[in-house]
C-alpha positions in Angstrom: 0.0 0.0 0.0 1.2 3.5 -0.8 2.5 5.5 2.1 2.8 8.9 0.4 0.8 11.5 2.3 -1.5 14.1 0.8 0.9 16.8 1.7 3.7 15.1 -0.1 1.6 14.5 -3.1 0.7 18.2 -3.1 4.4 19.0 -3.1 4.9 16.7 -6.1 2.1 18.4 -8.0 3.5 21.8 -7.2 7.1 20.8 -8.1 6.4 19.0 -11.4 2.8 19.9 -12.5 3.7 22.7 -14.9 6.5 20.9 -16.5 4.4 17.7 -16.9 1.6 19.7 -18.5 4.0 21.3 -21.0 5.5 17.9 -22.0 2.1 16.3 -22.3 0.9 19.1 -24.6 3.9 18.7 -26.8 3.6 14.9 -26.7 -0.2 14.7 -27.4 -0.8 17.9 -29.3 -3.9 18.8 -27.3 -4.2 20.8 -24.1 -7.4 19.0 -23.0 -5.8 15.5 -23.6 -2.6 16.7 -21.9 -4.5 17.8 -18.8 -6.3 14.5 -18.6 -2.9 12.6 -19.0 -1.3 14.7 -16.2 -4.2 14.0 -13.9 -4.1 10.3 -14.7 -0.3 10.3 -14.1 -0.7 11.9 -10.7 -3.3 9.2 -9.7 -0.8 6.5 -10.8 2.0 8.2 -8.9 -0.1 8.5 -5.8 -1.0 4.8 -5.9 2.5 3.6 -6.7 4.7 5.9 -4.6 5.9 4.8 -1.2 8.0 7.9 -0.5 7.7 11.6 -0.5 11.0 11.9 -2.4 10.1 11.1 -6.0 12.8 11.5 -8.6 11.9 13.6 -11.6 12.8 10.6 -13.9 10.1 8.5 -12.2 7.5 11.2 -12.5 8.2 11.8 -16.1 8.3 8.1 -16.9 4.8 7.7 -15.5 3.7 10.7 -17.7 5.4 9.4 -20.9 3.8 6.0 -20.4 0.4 7.6 -19.8 0.8 9.7 -23.0 1.7 6.6 -24.9 -1.4 4.9 -23.6 -3.5 7.8 -24.8 -1.9 7.7 -28.2 -2.5 3.9 -28.4 -6.2 4.2 -27.5 -8.8 3.6 -30.2 -10.2 7.1 -29.7 -6.9 8.8 -30.5 -6.3 6.7 -33.6 -9.8 7.2 -35.0 -10.7 10.8 -34.1 -9.2 14.0 -35.1 -10.8 16.9 -33.3 -9.6 19.4 -35.9 -11.2 17.4 -38.7 -14.4 16.7 -36.7 -14.7 20.1 -35.0 -12.6 22.7 -36.8 -13.3 25.3 -34.2 -11.2 23.4 -31.7 -8.0 24.2 -33.6 -8.3 27.9 -32.7 -9.5 27.1 -29.1 -6.6 24.8 -28.3 -4.0 27.1 -29.7 -2.6 24.5 -32.1 -3.2 26.6 -35.2 -0.5 25.9 -37.8 0.6 29.6 -38.0 1.3 29.6 -34.2 3.0 26.2 -34.0 5.7 26.8 -36.6 7.2 24.4 -39.0 9.6 22.8 -36.5 6.9 22.0 -34.0 4.7 20.5 -36.8 7.5 18.3 -38.0 8.3 17.2 -34.4 4.7 16.2 -33.9 4.7 14.3 -37.2 7.6 12.1 -36.1 6.9 8.6 -35.0 6.4 8.4 -31.2 9.8 6.8 -30.5 11.6 9.7 -32.1 9.2 12.4 -30.9 9.6 11.4 -27.3 13.4 11.6 -27.3 13.3 15.0 -29.0 10.8 16.4 -26.6 12.6 15.0 -23.5 16.0 16.1 -24.7 15.5 19.5 -26.3 12.2 20.7 -24.7 12.7 19.3 -21.2 16.5 19.4 -21.1 17.0 15.8 -19.9 20.4 14.1 -20.5 20.7 11.0 -22.5 21.1 9.0 -19.3 18.0 10.5 -17.8 16.0 9.8 -20.9 17.2 6.2 -20.8 15.9 5.9 -17.3 12.6 7.5 -18.2 12.1 5.3 -21.2 13.7 2.2 -19.7 15.9 1.9 -22.8 19.7 1.5 -23.1 21.6 4.8 -23.5 23.0 3.9 -26.9 19.5 3.3 -28.1 18.4 6.7 -26.9 21.5 8.3 -28.5 20.7 6.7 -31.8 17.1 7.7 -31.7 18.0 11.3 -31.0 20.5 11.3 -34.0 18.0 9.7 -36.3 15.2 12.1 -35.2 17.5 15.1 -35.8 18.4 13.7 -39.3 14.8 13.2 -40.2 13.9 16.8 -39.0 16.9 18.3 -40.8 15.8 16.6 -44.1 12.1 17.6 -43.7 13.0 21.2 -42.8 15.4 21.7 -45.7 14.6 24.8 -47.5 12.3 26.3 -44.9 13.4 29.8 -43.8 14.7 30.0 -40.2 12.1 32.6 -39.2 9.3 30.1 -40.0 10.8 27.6 -37.5 
C-alpha cells in the first residue's frame, strides 16, 4: 500500500505539474488531452509511490507512459478533433501559424523519435536520464536522437529559419 501523504503529493504536484503539462501538450498535441494525462499520471504516482521523495525521472516516466497509452487508445487513432470540429483548432492554440514548421514536424515524427526529441530539447534531460525514463539503453536513446534530428533536418530543408 502506498505510504505517500496528501501533503507530499501536493508538493509533487507543485514541483512537477507545470513541467508535466508542458511535456504532455507537446507529446499529445492537445491541451485537454494533456490535462487528462497529467491527472491520470498523478493518480498513478499516488497509488504507486511509497516515499515523498520522488525522482523527476520516475514522475516523467509515468507521464510518458500515460501519454503513450493515450496515443494507443482507439479514440486517439480514429478521431481528429480538428477534422471533426474545426473550431477546436483555434480554441486549443494549435493553429498551424502559431506552431511553426519545427513543431509541426516534431509532432509528425513517430512516437519513438518524438519522445526523445521532446525529452532532450524541450525538457532538457540528459541521454542518461532519458534512458531511465524510457527504460531503454543509453546507446538506443542516442541513436534515436541522432535519427530524429536527421529526419527533422531533411524535412525542414529549404524552410526559412524565421518560420521555425
